[in-house]
C-alpha positions in Angstrom: -49.8 2.5 -39.1 -51.1 5.8 -36.9 -48.1 7.9 -35.9 -49.3 7.3 -32.1 -48.6 3.3 -33.2 -45.2 4.2 -35.2 -44.1 6.0 -31.7 -45.2 3.6 -29.5 -43.2 0.9 -31.5 -40.2 2.9 -31.4 -40.1 3.1 -27.8 -40.5 -0.6 -27.3 -37.9 -1.6 -29.4 -35.7 1.2 -27.8 -36.5 0.1 -24.4 -35.7 -3.4 -25.4 -32.4 -2.4 -26.9 -31.9 -0.4 -23.9 -32.5 -3.6 -21.5 -30.0 -5.9 -23.6 -27.5 -3.5 -23.4 -28.0 -3.1 -19.2 -28.0 -6.9 -19.4 -25.3 -7.0 -21.1 -23.2 -5.1 -18.6 -21.0 -6.9 -15.7 -21.4 -4.4 -13.2 -18.2 -4.3 -11.0 -18.6 -1.9 -7.5 -14.7 -1.3 -6.3 -14.7 0.4 -2.5 -11.8 2.5 -1.7 -11.5 2.6 2.4 -9.0 4.8 2.9 -7.9 7.5 5.6 -9.2 10.8 4.2 -8.8 13.2 7.0 -5.8 11.9 9.2 -1.6 11.2 9.5 -2.4 8.5 7.0 -4.2 11.2 4.5 -1.2 12.0 1.8 0.2 8.2 2.3 -3.2 7.4 0.5 -6.2 9.3 1.3 -7.6 10.8 -1.5 -4.9 10.1 -3.9 -5.5 6.3 -3.2 -9.1 7.7 -4.5 -7.6 9.4 -7.5 -5.5 6.0 -8.1 -8.3 3.5 -8.2 -10.5 5.9 -10.5 -7.2 6.5 -13.0 -7.0 2.5 -13.3 -10.7 2.3 -13.5 -10.3 4.7 -16.7 -7.4 3.3 -17.8 -8.5 -0.3 -17.6 -12.1 1.2 -19.9 -9.9 1.3 -22.7 -8.4 -1.9 -23.0 -10.4 -4.9 -24.9 -11.1 -7.1 -22.3 -12.9 -3.9 -20.7 -16.0 -4.1 -23.0 -19.2 -5.0 -21.2 -18.1 -4.3 -17.7 -19.5 -1.3 -15.9 -17.2 -0.4 -13.2 -18.1 2.0 -10.5 -15.8 3.6 -7.5 -17.1 4.9 -4.2 -14.7 5.7 -1.1 -15.2 6.6 2.8 -13.0 7.5 5.6 -11.7 4.5 7.7 -10.9 7.2 10.4 -7.9 4.6 11.1 -10.2 2.7 13.3 -11.0 -0.9 13.1 -14.6 -0.9 14.0 -15.6 2.0 11.6 -14.1 0.3 9.5 -15.4 -3.0 9.2 -18.7 -1.4 9.5 -18.1 0.4 6.7 -17.2 -2.8 5.0 -19.9 -4.4 6.2 -22.3 -2.2 4.8 -20.7 -2.1 1.8 -20.8 -6.1 1.2 -24.5 -6.1 2.0 -26.3 -3.5 0.9 -24.4 -1.3 -1.9 -23.0 -4.7 -3.9 -19.5 -3.2 -3.3 -17.2 -6.0 -4.8 -13.6 -5.4 -3.5 -11.8 -3.0 -1.3 -9.1 -1.1 -1.9 -6.4 0.6 0.6 -6.6 -0.4 4.4 -4.9 2.3 5.8 -3.5 -0.2 9.1 -2.7 -3.3 9.7 -5.0 -3.4 12.5 -8.0 -2.6 10.0 -6.6 -5.1 7.4 -6.6 -7.7 9.7 -9.8 -7.3 10.9 -11.6 -7.1 7.7 -9.7 -9.9 6.1 -12.2 -12.8 7.7 -15.2 -10.6 7.0 -14.1 -10.5 2.9 -13.8 -14.4 3.3 -17.5 -14.6 4.9 -18.4 -12.2 2.5 -16.9 -13.8 0.0 -15.3 -10.6 -2.1 -12.3 -9.2 -2.4 -9.5 -7.6 -0.2 -6.9 -5.8 -2.2 -4.1 -4.8 0.4 -2.7 -1.5 -0.3 -1.9 0.5 1.9 -1.3 -1.7 5.5 2.1 -3.8 5.9 1.7 -6.7 8.4 3.3 -9.1 7.0 1.2 -11.4 8.8 -1.4 -11.2 6.4 0.0 -13.4 4.1 1.0 -16.0 7.2 -1.4 -16.9 9.8 -4.0 -14.4 8.7 -4.2 -15.1 5.5 -7.4 -15.7 3.4 -7.7 -17.2 -0.5 -9.8 -13.5 -1.1 -6.8 -11.2 0.0 -4.2 -9.8 -2.1 -1.1 -8.2 -0.4 0.1 -5.8 -3.3 2.7 -3.0 -2.1 4.8 -3.9 0.8 4.9 -5.5 3.5 6.9 -5.0 7.3 9.4 -8.1 6.4 9.9 -6.9 2.7 11.1 -3.5 4.6 13.0 -5.0 7.4 15.2 -7.0 5.1 15.6 -3.8 3.1 16.6 -1.1 5.7 17.4 -3.0 8.7 19.7 -5.6 6.7 21.6 -3.1 4.5 22.0 -0.7 7.8 23.4 -3.8 10.2 25.5 -4.8 7.2 27.0 -1.7 7.1 28.1 -1.9 10.3 25.4 -0.5 12.4 25.0 -3.3 14.9 23.1 -2.0 17.9 19.4 -0.8 17.6 16.7 0.6 19.6 13.2 1.0 18.2 10.8 3.7 18.7 7.9 1.7 17.9 4.0 3.2 17.4 2.0 1.0 19.7 0.2 -0.9 16.7 -0.4 -4.2 14.6 2.2 -2.5 12.3 4.3 -0.9 14.7 4.2 -4.4 16.7 5.2 -6.1 13.1 7.8 -3.8 11.9 9.6 -4.1 15.2 9.7 -8.0 15.5 10.9 -8.2 12.0 13.8 -5.7 11.9 14.6 -7.1 15.0 15.2 -10.5 13.7 16.7 -9.3 10.8 19.7 -7.3 13.0 20.1 -10.0 15.2 19.9 -12.5 12.1 23.2 -10.0 10.5 25.1 -9.8 14.3 23.3 -7.4 15.5 21.8 -6.6 19.1 18.7 -4.7 20.6 19.8 -2.5 23.0 16.0 -1.9 23.6 12.9 -0.7 22.5 10.2 2.3 23.7 6.5 2.5 22.5 4.2 5.4 22.0 0.4 6.0 21.1 -0.8 6.7 16.7 -1.1 10.2 16.3 1.8 11.4 18.9 2.7 14.8 19.2 5.7 14.6 21.4 8.7 12.1 21.3 11.0 14.4 23.1 10.8 11.1 26.1 10.8 8.3 23.1 13.7 10.3 21.8 15.9 11.1 25.6 15.0 7.3 26.2 16.7 6.1 23.0 19.9 8.5 23.4 20.4 7.0 26.0 20.6 3.4 25.5 23.6 5.0 23.2 22.8 2.4 20.6 23.9 2.8 17.0 20.6 3.0 15.0 17.5 4.4 16.1 14.8 2.4 14.4 11.5 4.4 13.4 8.7 1.6 13.4 6.1 3.7 13.0 4.4 5.7 9.9 3.2 8.6 8.2 2.6 11.8 10.7 4.3 10.0 13.6 7.6 9.6 11.8 7.3 13.0 10.2 7.2 14.2 14.3 9.6 11.6 15.3 12.4 12.7 12.5 11.9 16.5 12.8 12.2 16.5 16.6 15.3 14.2 16.6 17.1 16.7 14.0 15.5 19.5 17.1 17.2 17.2 19.4 21.4 16.5 17.6 20.5 13.0 17.9 22.4 12.9 14.0 25.4 15.1 15.0 25.8 13.2 18.4 26.4 10.1 16.2 23.6 8.3 16.0 21.7 6.9 12.9 18.1 7.3 12.1 16.7 4.4 10.3 12.8 5.3 9.0 11.6 1.9 8.8 8.5 3.0 6.8 8.4 5.7 4.8 7.1 7.5 2.1 7.4 10.3 -0.3 5.2 12.3 0.8 7.2 12.0 4.4 10.1 13.5 2.1 7.9 16.3 1.1 7.0 17.2 4.3 10.4 17.2 6.6 12.2 18.8 3.3 15.0 17.6 1.8 17.1 19.7 4.4 16.0 17.3 7.4 15.9 13.9 5.6 18.5 13.9 3.2 20.6 10.9 3.7 17.4 8.7 5.2 17.7 5.3 3.4 14.4 3.4 3.2 13.3 0.8 1.2 10.4 1.3 -1.5 8.2 -0.6 -4.0 7.6 2.3 -6.5 9.0 5.4 -7.4 7.3 7.7 -10.0 10.8 9.5 -11.5 12.2 5.4 -11.9 11.5 5.0 -15.7 9.0 6.8 -18.6 6.1 4.6 -17.5 6.3 5.8 -13.8 7.0 9.2 -14.8 4.0 9.3 -17.2 2.0 8.3 -14.2 3.3 10.6 -11.9 3.1 13.6 -13.8 -0.6 12.3 -14.7 -1.2 11.8 -11.4 0.2 14.9 -10.1 -2.0 17.3 -12.5 -5.3 15.4 -10.8 -3.9 15.7 -7.4 -3.2 19.1 -6.8 0.5 18.8 -7.4 1.3 16.3 -5.6 3.3 13.0 -6.9 1.7 9.6 -6.0 3.3 7.4 -3.1 4.0 3.3 -3.4 0.7 2.9 -2.0 -1.3 5.4 -4.5 1.0 3.4 -7.3 -0.3 0.3 -5.3 -4.2 0.9 -5.8 -3.8 1.9 -9.3 -1.9 -1.6 -10.0 -4.0 -3.7 -7.6 -7.0 -2.1 -9.4 -6.1 -2.7 -12.8 -5.3 -6.4 -12.0 -8.3 -7.5 -10.0 -10.0 -6.0 -13.2 -8.2 -8.1 -15.3 -9.4 -11.2 -13.5 -12.8 -9.4 -13.1 -13.3 -10.0 -17.4 -11.5 -13.1 -17.5 -14.0 -14.7 -14.6 -17.2 -12.8 -16.3 -18.3 -11.5 -12.5 -17.1 -9.9 -9.9 -19.5 -12.2 -7.6 -17.0 -14.5 -6.3 -14.1 -13.5 -5.0 -12.4 -16.5 -4.6 -12.8 -17.2 -8.4 -11.5 -14.2 -8.5 -8.5 -13.6 -6.7 -7.6 -17.7 -8.4 -7.6 -15.1 -11.6 -5.2 -13.2 -10.8 -2.6 -16.2 -9.6 -3.3 -17.9 -12.5 -2.0 -14.6 -14.7 1.4 -15.7 -13.8 4.2 -13.0 -13.7 3.2 -9.9 -15.9 5.0 -6.6 -16.6 2.9 -4.2 -14.4 4.1 -0.4 -15.8 4.5 0.9 -12.3 6.0 -2.4 -10.6 7.4 -4.1 -13.2 7.6 -8.0 -13.2 5.0 -9.0 -10.9 3.3 -12.1 -9.7 0.3 -13.3 -7.1 1.7 -16.2 -4.9 -0.8 -18.3 -3.4 -0.5 -16.9 0.2 -2.1 -13.9 -0.9 1.5 -12.2 -1.4 2.2 -10.0 -4.8 6.0 -9.9 -5.8 7.7 -7.3 -7.3 11.2 -5.6 -7.2 11.3 -3.7 -4.0 14.4 -0.8 -3.9 16.8 0.5 -1.2 16.6 4.4 -2.1 18.8 7.4 -0.3 17.1 10.5 -0.5 19.1 13.3 -1.9 21.0 16.0 -0.3 19.0 19.7 -1.5 21.4 20.1 -4.0 21.2 16.9 -5.8 17.2 17.6 -6.7 16.7 19.3 -10.1 12.8 19.0 -9.6 9.9 18.9 -8.3 9.7 15.6 -6.0 12.8 14.4 -7.0 14.1 12.8 -4.3 15.5 9.5 -4.0 18.3 8.0 -5.4 18.3 4.1 -6.1 21.0 2.1 -4.0 20.2 -1.3 -4.6 17.3 -3.3 -6.7 15.8 -6.4 -4.6 14.6 -9.4 -7.0 10.8 -10.0 -6.1 11.4 -13.8 -5.0 14.2 -12.3 -2.2 12.2 -9.0 -1.6 9.6 -10.9 0.4 9.2 -13.6 2.7 9.8 -17.3 1.4 6.3 -19.3 1.2 7.5 -22.0 3.5 8.0 -19.8 5.8 4.9 -17.5 6.2 2.6 -20.2 7.9 -0.3 -19.5 5.7 -2.6 -22.1 7.0 -4.5 -22.9 3.5 -1.2 -23.1 1.9 0.3 -26.8 1.8 
């Protein structure tokens, strides 16, 4: 046989082998749609994309990962539902994206949920909070992973009201998350024998909270509930300190606070704040190992619960894809996630996906440490109580999810 023919035969064999290998690969594409530049970028942002990539890398080491070819793409949601919908539609229609992770606001998630269902993709809501996502706006293609407004209210508002904070005034972000937080927290306050003295609403990304704080101060409510998030919560707490609100006898309740917020505030300002969280990096050996790996890849910043949620939700999604054999039928993948039952998630502990899309895991009531109690970077919380998953989230029968019988 001539050398040319021999080389040709080898090339054909190599080509056939490569083609067979390519055919054996199951393509999976995950889109991280997060706030990359705005007031929620420290909560999720580039850190959520990094956590998703870490999940893909760690999943690749598992036996069931064989045959999956996973790609991660990311885009800036700009905290706008219309821009987010345009990005997601292009991802689904042209770019082969199978699942979307993060979604930084409830308004974005509520806008994308029906689109995800229409396209039969998967929505992994790891950053948005409205409990409506597993209530009236639930879909068979949606998974609500990290927290929700019902859980936050029943953690923080219930604890503070039971401890004697019976009158509340809410400073609320005038968008879907703020409305849901105020609604769910108000219901808890009233159920515990308290009352809502009033509320005022502010635009997203507000810089000056002086008029809102003066109204809350004038109400003489015992507790000022901050039903906002990210930069808005940080600004409100900083300006409340300048007004001497806590020193004058009123209590601040941050209804949605993250580790990154405490870092921005500093322990001197944030000390004593109570909040509810689904994840704390310094809770146990597994969370510490993840936190330290994440910080090494994220400019020394330790993970928020939303970034941890992106990691855990991605691994659960990929396990379900491996079981189904494809990522193309989003409804089947979410069904496989539910059928996994209760499992031990390294970051969230005992975890399960309920039929309305709500992921059940423990939540924690924590208090921010005093400066002299913190012994290392991002050592910010002491755990006051652990709320078991089935108690931490709204009962299935009370949610009003239309496809749950």
